[in-house]
TORGUKE-456535 format. One record per residue (C-alpha): residue number from 1; chain; x negated, y negated, z. Coordinates in pm, whole numbers, padded with zeros to 5 digits. Each point is the difference from the previous one (the first is absolute). Layout:
N
tiza n NUM chain A c1 X c2 Y c3 Z .
...
REM end
This chain:
363
tiza n 1 chain A c1 02587 c2 -02036 c3 -01174 .
tiza n 2 chain A c1 -00325 c2 00080 c3 -00180 .
tiza n 3 chain A c1 -00096 c2 00358 c3 00094 .
tiza n 4 chain A c1 -00368 c2 -00070 c3 00069 .
tiza n 5 chain A c1 -00025 c2 -00374 c3 00064 .
tiza n 6 chain A c1 -00174 c2 -00065 c3 00331 .
tiza n 7 chain A c1 00196 c2 -00319 c3 00062 .
tiza n 8 chain A c1 00339 c2 00154 c3 -00050 .
tiza n 9 chain A c1 00006 c2 00378 c3 00006 .
tiza n 10 chain A c1 00011 c2 00210 c3 00316 .
tiza n 11 chain A c1 -00271 c2 00242 c3 00089 .
tiza n 12 chain A c1 00172 c2 00303 c3 00129 .
tiza n 13 chain A c1 -00071 c2 00328 c3 00169 .
tiza n 14 chain A c1 00294 c2 00238 c3 -00018 .
tiza n 15 chain A c1 -00070 c2 00163 c3 00335 .
tiza n 16 chain A c1 -00023 c2 00367 c3 -00085 .
tiza n 17 chain A c1 00037 c2 00297 c3 00231 .
tiza n 18 chain A c1 -00347 c2 -00039 c3 00150 .
tiza n 19 chain A c1 00101 c2 -00349 c3 00116 .
tiza n 20 chain A c1 00375 c2 00005 c3 00032 .
tiza n 21 chain A c1 00024 c2 00289 c3 00244 .
tiza n 22 chain A c1 -00243 c2 -00151 c3 00251 .
tiza n 23 chain A c1 00189 c2 -00193 c3 00262 .
tiza n 24 chain A c1 -00087 c2 -00329 c3 00165 .
tiza n 25 chain A c1 00129 c2 -00076 c3 00346 .
tiza n 26 chain A c1 00042 c2 -00382 c3 00011 .
tiza n 27 chain A c1 -00028 c2 -00315 c3 -00214 .
tiza n 28 chain A c1 -00360 c2 -00061 c3 00103 .
tiza n 29 chain A c1 -00098 c2 00344 c3 -00121 .
tiza n 30 chain A c1 00201 c2 -00039 c3 -00320 .
tiza n 31 chain A c1 -00171 c2 -00330 c3 -00083 .
tiza n 32 chain A c1 -00340 c2 00152 c3 00082 .
tiza n 33 chain A c1 00074 c2 00286 c3 -00242 .
tiza n 34 chain A c1 00069 c2 -00229 c3 -00299 .
tiza n 35 chain A c1 -00363 c2 -00015 c3 -00123 .
tiza n 36 chain A c1 -00013 c2 00380 c3 -00004 .
tiza n 37 chain A c1 00328 c2 00026 c3 -00188 .
tiza n 38 chain A c1 -00103 c2 -00256 c3 -00264 .
tiza n 39 chain A c1 -00367 c2 00093 c3 -00014 .
tiza n 40 chain A c1 -00117 c2 -00351 c3 00093 .
tiza n 41 chain A c1 00073 c2 -00270 c3 00259 .
tiza n 42 chain A c1 00251 c2 -00250 c3 -00146 .
tiza n 43 chain A c1 -00008 c2 -00374 c3 00065 .
tiza n 44 chain A c1 00272 c2 -00259 c3 -00065 .
tiza n 45 chain A c1 00234 c2 00275 c3 -00106 .
tiza n 46 chain A c1 00351 c2 00131 c3 00036 .
tiza n 47 chain A c1 -00013 c2 00374 c3 00068 .
tiza n 48 chain A c1 00327 c2 00189 c3 -00036 .
tiza n 49 chain A c1 00044 c2 00354 c3 00135 .
tiza n 50 chain A c1 00300 c2 00202 c3 -00113 .
tiza n 51 chain A c1 00130 c2 00257 c3 00246 .
tiza n 52 chain A c1 00166 c2 00333 c3 -00061 .
tiza n 53 chain A c1 00109 c2 00298 c3 00204 .
tiza n 54 chain A c1 -00251 c2 00261 c3 00111 .
tiza n 55 chain A c1 00060 c2 00314 c3 -00211 .
tiza n 56 chain A c1 00011 c2 00221 c3 00310 .
tiza n 57 chain A c1 00141 c2 -00237 c3 00262 .
tiza n 58 chain A c1 00292 c2 -00225 c3 -00088 .
tiza n 59 chain A c1 -00052 c2 -00203 c3 00317 .
tiza n 60 chain A c1 -00347 c2 -00115 c3 -00107 .
tiza n 61 chain A c1 -00074 c2 -00259 c3 -00268 .
tiza n 62 chain A c1 -00318 c2 00015 c3 -00207 .
tiza n 63 chain A c1 -00173 c2 -00243 c3 -00232 .
tiza n 64 chain A c1 00092 c2 00086 c3 -00357 .
tiza n 65 chain A c1 -00185 c2 -00280 c3 -00181 .
tiza n 66 chain A c1 -00214 c2 -00302 c3 00081 .
tiza n 67 chain A c1 -00035 c2 -00298 c3 -00232 .
tiza n 68 chain A c1 -00207 c2 -00318 c3 00027 .
tiza n 69 chain A c1 00091 c2 -00334 c3 -00156 .
tiza n 70 chain A c1 -00193 c2 -00324 c3 -00015 .
tiza n 71 chain A c1 00177 c2 -00216 c3 00259 .
tiza n 72 chain A c1 00026 c2 -00315 c3 -00212 .
tiza n 73 chain A c1 00125 c2 00200 c3 -00297 .
tiza n 74 chain A c1 00267 c2 00165 c3 00216 .
tiza n 75 chain A c1 00120 c2 -00345 c3 00110 .
tiza n 76 chain A c1 00076 c2 -00100 c3 -00359 .
tiza n 77 chain A c1 00376 c2 00038 c3 -00072 .
tiza n 78 chain A c1 -00052 c2 00159 c3 -00343 .
tiza n 79 chain A c1 -00258 c2 00244 c3 00136 .
tiza n 80 chain A c1 00222 c2 00087 c3 00298 .
tiza n 81 chain A c1 00274 c2 00118 c3 -00232 .
tiza n 82 chain A c1 -00248 c2 00224 c3 -00181 .
tiza n 83 chain A c1 -00132 c2 00118 c3 00334 .
tiza n 84 chain A c1 00351 c2 00094 c3 00114 .
tiza n 85 chain A c1 00063 c2 00190 c3 -00324 .
tiza n 86 chain A c1 -00329 c2 00188 c3 00031 .
tiza n 87 chain A c1 00062 c2 00094 c3 00364 .
tiza n 88 chain A c1 00344 c2 00130 c3 -00090 .
tiza n 89 chain A c1 -00154 c2 00218 c3 -00272 .
tiza n 90 chain A c1 -00256 c2 00134 c3 00246 .
tiza n 91 chain A c1 00269 c2 00059 c3 00262 .
tiza n 92 chain A c1 00198 c2 00213 c3 -00243 .
tiza n 93 chain A c1 -00308 c2 00189 c3 -00123 .
tiza n 94 chain A c1 -00133 c2 00070 c3 00350 .
tiza n 95 chain A c1 00351 c2 00051 c3 00148 .
tiza n 96 chain A c1 -00064 c2 -00249 c3 00279 .
tiza n 97 chain A c1 00269 c2 -00168 c3 00206 .
tiza n 98 chain A c1 -00142 c2 -00301 c3 00188 .
tiza n 99 chain A c1 -00276 c2 -00258 c3 -00025 .
tiza n 100 chain A c1 -00268 c2 -00143 c3 00228 .
tiza n 101 chain A c1 -00209 c2 -00306 c3 -00082 .
tiza n 102 chain A c1 -00330 c2 -00134 c3 00129 .
tiza n 103 chain A c1 -00113 c2 -00350 c3 -00093 .
tiza n 104 chain A c1 -00375 c2 -00060 c3 00029 .
tiza n 105 chain A c1 -00083 c2 -00372 c3 -00010 .
tiza n 106 chain A c1 -00295 c2 -00158 c3 00180 .
tiza n 107 chain A c1 00087 c2 -00360 c3 -00085 .
tiza n 108 chain A c1 00103 c2 -00243 c3 00278 .
tiza n 109 chain A c1 00356 c2 00014 c3 -00131 .
tiza n 110 chain A c1 -00010 c2 00380 c3 -00032 .
tiza n 111 chain A c1 00284 c2 00077 c3 00241 .
tiza n 112 chain A c1 00223 c2 -00271 c3 -00147 .
tiza n 113 chain A c1 -00084 c2 00124 c3 -00349 .
tiza n 114 chain A c1 00095 c2 00355 c3 00103 .
tiza n 115 chain A c1 00336 c2 -00109 c3 00141 .
tiza n 116 chain A c1 00072 c2 -00201 c3 -00315 .
tiza n 117 chain A c1 -00102 c2 00293 c3 -00220 .
tiza n 118 chain A c1 00233 c2 00234 c3 00188 .
tiza n 119 chain A c1 00297 c2 -00235 c3 -00058 .
tiza n 120 chain A c1 -00104 c2 -00038 c3 -00362 .
tiza n 121 chain A c1 -00012 c2 00377 c3 -00051 .
tiza n 122 chain A c1 00342 c2 00041 c3 00163 .
tiza n 123 chain A c1 00146 c2 -00231 c3 -00264 .
tiza n 124 chain A c1 -00154 c2 00227 c3 -00263 .
tiza n 125 chain A c1 00164 c2 00304 c3 00160 .
tiza n 126 chain A c1 -00294 c2 00131 c3 00202 .
tiza n 127 chain A c1 00092 c2 00025 c3 00368 .
tiza n 128 chain A c1 -00252 c2 00206 c3 00199 .
tiza n 129 chain A c1 00120 c2 00186 c3 00307 .
tiza n 130 chain A c1 -00331 c2 -00094 c3 00168 .
tiza n 131 chain A c1 -00249 c2 -00276 c3 -00080 .
tiza n 132 chain A c1 -00315 c2 -00137 c3 00159 .
tiza n 133 chain A c1 -00252 c2 -00277 c3 -00057 .
tiza n 134 chain A c1 -00370 c2 00030 c3 00073 .
tiza n 135 chain A c1 -00286 c2 -00236 c3 -00085 .
tiza n 136 chain A c1 -00231 c2 00285 c3 -00093 .
tiza n 137 chain A c1 -00024 c2 00374 c3 00046 .
tiza n 138 chain A c1 -00266 c2 00038 c3 00266 .
tiza n 139 chain A c1 -00022 c2 00157 c3 00344 .
tiza n 140 chain A c1 00181 c2 -00198 c3 00268 .
tiza n 141 chain A c1 00150 c2 -00265 c3 -00228 .
tiza n 142 chain A c1 00350 c2 -00098 c3 00115 .
tiza n 143 chain A c1 00297 c2 00078 c3 -00220 .
tiza n 144 chain A c1 00343 c2 -00166 c3 00016 .
tiza n 145 chain A c1 00328 c2 00180 c3 -00051 .
tiza n 146 chain A c1 00199 c2 -00197 c3 -00258 .
tiza n 147 chain A c1 00327 c2 00185 c3 00055 .
tiza n 148 chain A c1 00005 c2 00042 c3 00377 .
tiza n 149 chain A c1 -00159 c2 -00298 c3 00169 .
tiza n 150 chain A c1 -00197 c2 00079 c3 00311 .
tiza n 151 chain A c1 -00101 c2 00349 c3 -00113 .
tiza n 152 chain A c1 -00353 c2 -00100 c3 -00083 .
tiza n 153 chain A c1 -00323 c2 00191 c3 00057 .
tiza n 154 chain A c1 -00351 c2 00056 c3 -00126 .
tiza n 155 chain A c1 -00149 c2 00191 c3 -00294 .
tiza n 156 chain A c1 -00181 c2 00325 c3 00068 .
tiza n 157 chain A c1 -00340 c2 00090 c3 -00136 .
tiza n 158 chain A c1 00035 c2 00050 c3 -00379 .
tiza n 159 chain A c1 -00305 c2 00228 c3 -00001 .
tiza n 160 chain A c1 00148 c2 00224 c3 00267 .
tiza n 161 chain A c1 00356 c2 00029 c3 -00128 .
tiza n 162 chain A c1 00129 c2 00352 c3 -00057 .
tiza n 163 chain A c1 00066 c2 -00083 c3 -00366 .
tiza n 164 chain A c1 -00354 c2 -00134 c3 -00049 .
tiza n 165 chain A c1 -00144 c2 00312 c3 00158 .
tiza n 166 chain A c1 00212 c2 00221 c3 -00223 .
tiza n 167 chain A c1 -00092 c2 -00196 c3 -00311 .
tiza n 168 chain A c1 -00372 c2 00031 c3 00071 .
tiza n 169 chain A c1 00042 c2 00373 c3 00057 .
tiza n 170 chain A c1 00173 c2 00020 c3 -00337 .
tiza n 171 chain A c1 -00300 c2 -00167 c3 -00164 .
tiza n 172 chain A c1 00145 c2 -00349 c3 -00049 .
tiza n 173 chain A c1 -00220 c2 -00302 c3 00057 .
tiza n 174 chain A c1 00151 c2 -00308 c3 00164 .
tiza n 175 chain A c1 -00136 c2 -00328 c3 -00132 .
tiza n 176 chain A c1 -00030 c2 -00328 c3 00188 .
tiza n 177 chain A c1 00166 c2 -00195 c3 -00282 .
tiza n 178 chain A c1 00166 c2 00060 c3 -00334 .
tiza n 179 chain A c1 -00281 c2 -00157 c3 -00200 .
tiza n 180 chain A c1 -00232 c2 00279 c3 00120 .
tiza n 181 chain A c1 00223 c2 00248 c3 -00182 .
tiza n 182 chain A c1 00013 c2 -00212 c3 -00315 .
tiza n 183 chain A c1 -00379 c2 -00033 c3 00003 .
tiza n 184 chain A c1 -00038 c2 00377 c3 -00033 .
tiza n 185 chain A c1 00083 c2 -00016 c3 -00370 .
tiza n 186 chain A c1 -00162 c2 -00330 c3 -00090 .
tiza n 187 chain A c1 -00223 c2 00007 c3 -00304 .
tiza n 188 chain A c1 -00367 c2 00041 c3 00088 .
tiza n 189 chain A c1 -00197 c2 -00208 c3 -00255 .
tiza n 190 chain A c1 -00335 c2 00153 c3 00100 .
tiza n 191 chain A c1 00122 c2 00359 c3 -00032 .
tiza n 192 chain A c1 00188 c2 -00084 c3 -00320 .
tiza n 193 chain A c1 -00320 c2 -00138 c3 -00151 .
tiza n 194 chain A c1 -00180 c2 00323 c3 00090 .
tiza n 195 chain A c1 00273 c2 00221 c3 -00148 .
tiza n 196 chain A c1 00065 c2 -00203 c3 -00316 .
tiza n 197 chain A c1 -00298 c2 00124 c3 -00207 .
tiza n 198 chain A c1 00114 c2 00361 c3 00043 .
tiza n 199 chain A c1 00374 c2 -00038 c3 -00066 .
tiza n 200 chain A c1 00003 c2 -00005 c3 -00379 .
tiza n 201 chain A c1 -00250 c2 00284 c3 -00026 .
tiza n 202 chain A c1 00198 c2 00213 c3 00247 .
tiza n 203 chain A c1 00321 c2 -00042 c3 -00200 .
tiza n 204 chain A c1 -00171 c2 00079 c3 -00330 .
tiza n 205 chain A c1 -00184 c2 00301 c3 00144 .
tiza n 206 chain A c1 00318 c2 00155 c3 00140 .
tiza n 207 chain A c1 00190 c2 -00064 c3 -00324 .
tiza n 208 chain A c1 -00276 c2 00158 c3 -00209 .
tiza n 209 chain A c1 -00043 c2 00300 c3 00232 .
tiza n 210 chain A c1 00374 c2 00064 c3 -00001 .
tiza n 211 chain A c1 00009 c2 -00018 c3 -00380 .
tiza n 212 chain A c1 -00296 c2 00239 c3 -00020 .
tiza n 213 chain A c1 00186 c2 00256 c3 00211 .
tiza n 214 chain A c1 00244 c2 00044 c3 -00294 .
tiza n 215 chain A c1 00201 c2 00306 c3 00108 .
tiza n 216 chain A c1 00271 c2 -00024 c3 00270 .
tiza n 217 chain A c1 -00183 c2 00249 c3 00222 .
tiza n 218 chain A c1 -00324 c2 -00197 c3 -00017 .
tiza n 219 chain A c1 00185 c2 -00327 c3 00065 .
tiza n 220 chain A c1 00161 c2 00163 c3 00302 .
tiza n 221 chain A c1 -00338 c2 00122 c3 00126 .
tiza n 222 chain A c1 -00159 c2 -00339 c3 -00053 .
tiza n 223 chain A c1 00274 c2 -00179 c3 00193 .
tiza n 224 chain A c1 -00032 c2 00253 c3 00281 .
tiza n 225 chain A c1 -00374 c2 -00060 c3 00010 .
tiza n 226 chain A c1 00048 c2 -00376 c3 00016 .
tiza n 227 chain A c1 00258 c2 00029 c3 00280 .
tiza n 228 chain A c1 -00240 c2 00219 c3 00195 .
tiza n 229 chain A c1 -00263 c2 -00270 c3 -00040 .
tiza n 230 chain A c1 00238 c2 -00266 c3 00135 .
tiza n 231 chain A c1 00089 c2 00224 c3 00293 .
tiza n 232 chain A c1 -00370 c2 00042 c3 00076 .
tiza n 233 chain A c1 -00040 c2 -00380 c3 00003 .
tiza n 234 chain A c1 00285 c2 -00024 c3 00250 .
tiza n 235 chain A c1 -00104 c2 00288 c3 00224 .
tiza n 236 chain A c1 -00360 c2 -00122 c3 00030 .
tiza n 237 chain A c1 00074 c2 -00374 c3 00023 .
tiza n 238 chain A c1 -00098 c2 -00020 c3 00367 .
tiza n 239 chain A c1 -00346 c2 00141 c3 -00071 .
tiza n 240 chain A c1 -00055 c2 -00163 c3 -00339 .
tiza n 241 chain A c1 00168 c2 -00323 c3 -00104 .
tiza n 242 chain A c1 00106 c2 00008 c3 -00369 .
tiza n 243 chain A c1 -00234 c2 -00193 c3 -00227 .
tiza n 244 chain A c1 00113 c2 -00272 c3 -00241 .
tiza n 245 chain A c1 -00027 c2 00253 c3 -00283 .
tiza n 246 chain A c1 00210 c2 00250 c3 00198 .
tiza n 247 chain A c1 00272 c2 -00261 c3 00056 .
tiza n 248 chain A c1 00005 c2 -00084 c3 -00370 .
tiza n 249 chain A c1 00028 c2 00370 c3 -00086 .
tiza n 250 chain A c1 00292 c2 00056 c3 00238 .
tiza n 251 chain A c1 00176 c2 -00309 c3 -00140 .
tiza n 252 chain A c1 -00041 c2 00142 c3 -00352 .
tiza n 253 chain A c1 00136 c2 00339 c3 00108 .
tiza n 254 chain A c1 00308 c2 -00163 c3 00154 .
tiza n 255 chain A c1 00098 c2 -00116 c3 -00347 .
tiza n 256 chain A c1 00074 c2 00364 c3 -00079 .
tiza n 257 chain A c1 00359 c2 00058 c3 00108 .
tiza n 258 chain A c1 -00053 c2 00365 c3 00093 .
tiza n 259 chain A c1 -00294 c2 -00081 c3 00225 .
tiza n 260 chain A c1 00172 c2 -00306 c3 00144 .
tiza n 261 chain A c1 00322 c2 00188 c3 00077 .
tiza n 262 chain A c1 -00193 c2 00269 c3 00184 .
tiza n 263 chain A c1 -00161 c2 -00267 c3 00220 .
tiza n 264 chain A c1 00340 c2 -00088 c3 00150 .
tiza n 265 chain A c1 -00005 c2 00346 c3 00156 .
tiza n 266 chain A c1 -00294 c2 -00104 c3 00217 .
tiza n 267 chain A c1 00237 c2 -00209 c3 00211 .
tiza n 268 chain A c1 00106 c2 00321 c3 00175 .
tiza n 269 chain A c1 -00349 c2 00143 c3 00036 .
tiza n 270 chain A c1 -00248 c2 -00023 c3 00287 .
tiza n 271 chain A c1 -00211 c2 -00229 c3 -00217 .
tiza n 272 chain A c1 00268 c2 -00265 c3 -00046 .
tiza n 273 chain A c1 -00195 c2 -00255 c3 00205 .
tiza n 274 chain A c1 -00318 c2 00047 c3 -00204 .
tiza n 275 chain A c1 00206 c2 -00014 c3 -00321 .
tiza n 276 chain A c1 00157 c2 -00329 c3 00112 .
tiza n 277 chain A c1 -00348 c2 -00141 c3 00061 .
tiza n 278 chain A c1 -00101 c2 00095 c3 -00355 .
tiza n 279 chain A c1 00315 c2 -00153 c3 -00153 .
tiza n 280 chain A c1 -00064 c2 -00318 c3 00200 .
tiza n 281 chain A c1 -00359 c2 -00022 c3 -00126 .
tiza n 282 chain A c1 00106 c2 00045 c3 -00362 .
tiza n 283 chain A c1 00278 c2 -00258 c3 00035 .
tiza n 284 chain A c1 -00250 c2 -00247 c3 00145 .
tiza n 285 chain A c1 -00257 c2 00064 c3 -00274 .
tiza n 286 chain A c1 00222 c2 -00007 c3 -00311 .
tiza n 287 chain A c1 00272 c2 -00203 c3 -00167 .
tiza n 288 chain A c1 00298 c2 00052 c3 -00226 .
tiza n 289 chain A c1 00132 c2 00353 c3 -00042 .
tiza n 290 chain A c1 -00284 c2 00163 c3 00194 .
tiza n 291 chain A c1 00068 c2 -00219 c3 00303 .
tiza n 292 chain A c1 00372 c2 00071 c3 -00030 .
tiza n 293 chain A c1 -00046 c2 00379 c3 -00017 .
tiza n 294 chain A c1 -00219 c2 00005 c3 00310 .
tiza n 295 chain A c1 00225 c2 -00240 c3 00193 .
tiza n 296 chain A c1 00308 c2 00207 c3 -00086 .
tiza n 297 chain A c1 -00168 c2 00317 c3 00129 .
tiza n 298 chain A c1 -00095 c2 -00186 c3 00317 .
tiza n 299 chain A c1 00355 c2 -00137 c3 00033 .
tiza n 300 chain A c1 00153 c2 00344 c3 -00037 .
tiza n 301 chain A c1 -00223 c2 00154 c3 00265 .
tiza n 302 chain A c1 00077 c2 -00286 c3 00241 .
tiza n 303 chain A c1 00374 c2 00037 c3 -00067 .
tiza n 304 chain A c1 -00025 c2 00378 c3 00046 .
tiza n 305 chain A c1 -00124 c2 -00062 c3 00355 .
tiza n 306 chain A c1 00255 c2 -00276 c3 00073 .
tiza n 307 chain A c1 -00252 c2 -00287 c3 -00019 .
tiza n 308 chain A c1 00255 c2 -00196 c3 -00197 .
tiza n 309 chain A c1 -00146 c2 -00345 c3 00062 .
tiza n 310 chain A c1 -00333 c2 00122 c3 -00139 .
tiza n 311 chain A c1 00184 c2 00177 c3 -00282 .
tiza n 312 chain A c1 00181 c2 -00322 c3 -00089 .
tiza n 313 chain A c1 -00325 c2 -00193 c3 -00026 .
tiza n 314 chain A c1 -00155 c2 00273 c3 -00215 .
tiza n 315 chain A c1 00307 c2 00009 c3 -00226 .
tiza n 316 chain A c1 -00021 c2 -00377 c3 -00046 .
tiza n 317 chain A c1 -00370 c2 00038 c3 -00081 .
tiza n 318 chain A c1 00077 c2 00260 c3 -00266 .
tiza n 319 chain A c1 00274 c2 -00211 c3 -00157 .
tiza n 320 chain A c1 -00216 c2 -00312 c3 00002 .
tiza n 321 chain A c1 -00265 c2 00195 c3 -00192 .
tiza n 322 chain A c1 00247 c2 00167 c3 -00238 .
tiza n 323 chain A c1 00360 c2 -00133 c3 00022 .
tiza n 324 chain A c1 00143 c2 00290 c3 -00201 .
tiza n 325 chain A c1 -00167 c2 00277 c3 00201 .
tiza n 326 chain A c1 00272 c2 00266 c3 00018 .
tiza n 327 chain A c1 -00097 c2 00168 c3 00328 .
tiza n 328 chain A c1 -00048 c2 -00331 c3 00179 .
tiza n 329 chain A c1 00341 c2 -00112 c3 -00124 .
tiza n 330 chain A c1 00163 c2 00320 c3 00129 .
tiza n 331 chain A c1 -00170 c2 -00036 c3 00339 .
tiza n 332 chain A c1 00106 c2 -00364 c3 00017 .
tiza n 333 chain A c1 00363 c2 00099 c3 -00057 .
tiza n 334 chain A c1 -00024 c2 00272 c3 00265 .
tiza n 335 chain A c1 -00153 c2 -00240 c3 00250 .
tiza n 336 chain A c1 00248 c2 -00277 c3 -00075 .
tiza n 337 chain A c1 00284 c2 00246 c3 00056 .
tiza n 338 chain A c1 -00164 c2 00116 c3 00325 .
tiza n 339 chain A c1 -00016 c2 00363 c3 -00105 .
tiza n 340 chain A c1 -00167 c2 00200 c3 00280 .
tiza n 341 chain A c1 -00329 c2 00175 c3 -00083 .
tiza n 342 chain A c1 00159 c2 00343 c3 -00027 .
tiza n 343 chain A c1 00191 c2 -00127 c3 -00304 .
tiza n 344 chain A c1 -00320 c2 -00069 c3 -00194 .
tiza n 345 chain A c1 -00210 c2 00296 c3 00118 .
tiza n 346 chain A c1 00111 c2 00209 c3 -00296 .
tiza n 347 chain A c1 -00259 c2 -00181 c3 -00212 .
tiza n 348 chain A c1 -00275 c2 00156 c3 00210 .
tiza n 349 chain A c1 00157 c2 00341 c3 -00049 .
tiza n 350 chain A c1 -00001 c2 -00068 c3 -00372 .
tiza n 351 chain A c1 -00370 c2 -00085 c3 00011 .
tiza n 352 chain A c1 -00073 c2 00328 c3 00175 .
tiza n 353 chain A c1 00189 c2 00183 c3 -00275 .
tiza n 354 chain A c1 -00194 c2 -00182 c3 -00274 .
tiza n 355 chain A c1 -00327 c2 00105 c3 00166 .
tiza n 356 chain A c1 00125 c2 00357 c3 00045 .
tiza n 357 chain A c1 00076 c2 00019 c3 -00374 .
tiza n 358 chain A c1 -00371 c2 -00068 c3 -00052 .
tiza n 359 chain A c1 -00093 c2 00274 c3 00248 .
tiza n 360 chain A c1 -00074 c2 -00233 c3 00292 .
tiza n 361 chain A c1 00130 c2 -00001 c3 00357 .
tiza n 362 chain A c1 -00026 c2 -00356 c3 00134 .
tiza n 363 chain A c1 00201 c2 00051 c3 00316 .
REM end
């Protein structure tokens, strides 16, 4: 399976503690909570939830991971084998014990397709303990129980689910469709045209200024000054939108490894949202390595806060712009192996240390 191919690869959200430990009472509520767990409302999809034991109550099961697959891709025999292998890897990583499946298919043959898909998955070794079909995830839509006929019901309000409420409180946005997430990092030709005249000059100016600093102490001071300038752009972004020249300057500064590494520390700061907005603007206004650096920073911050669908799209954006980008490659491996956010948060700590070595506290 190609790790970032829309037609074949799963989009996944390894349900972290802020999701997994929130309980849902019935299938209708579970189905209604899917958009909050994924970050968007899926259509024509197979959604698989892996269950584990509550860390403090062995009698209660909790969602340990949620993964979405394109429904037609999941029905392909070759893809189903890969799907089974991936789910087994996730099950071992997340220490989950059972599986639930929800098939979302609004076509006239949706229910029949769901029943066929369930049999097809069983032949591949995937046998959910619970499974349901629903045409779409919307308030009041009827769902069908695929394992226990007659135990049907209706979907709750996705906007009012306990998981959705918790996600919003945690600062996560829930999108109406996946393409809305992908659009966040689309290239902006108009902005790119505005930034382009400044990019070369910004790179040359920083290179020359750094060379003019000469001594290690002056280089250190200059980098600290430049980081402070970036932080001022982030902290005042709500009052003053960065200009095209500002965006070009930040992009040039991100080519400096010391400055770039310190920026990863912002993921754990109170300004992480404003920093993400800046990385998104730069990614939309540049190409090549500059686009990759900004997209990787955005991806890391999204991953840090368990927005793994958004992180996956940003990682793919970075790798499309620069296929050999080291950080994007590392994040892609972590995401493919369903490492929980706490496993990658050390990079933010490292960024804080880099800044501290320059005499800056970015926490």
